[in-house]
Phi, psi and omega in degrees: 000146175266155179302328182286345183268342181296153178270151174307129181091351182280148184237160178186191175234150182286127172271319185201150171238118185207122179233154176295324176263119187300329182295317173301315177299317179298316181299315190293318178297320186290326176296326177134359178292135175208158184293147182072010169288142175287130183222145176225141178269107184275325180204147177241129182292152185285341185254086177077016176077025179229137006279169174248129184252116183244152174260111180247105184050047176075014172241134176274132185227134179266134172237152169284162184293320176294336169288320178294332183282349177273359185245115172272137186234139171259115184284134176269137180296000000 
């Protein structure tokens, strides 16, 4: 499942980071996203679902929708 498809409050672990644009992938890794990190969807913006606010290892990070689509997540029950 993609991070952009998760429901508010859902939690999971990052399975992969893959974007068509290598700059987006590099940016996400520089921010601190890495495989097997814990992630939770904290908030979804009111206008077209952007920005997306995620909690990454206890840090809140706002992402654009195209950035959230580059992150594959394994959802935890």
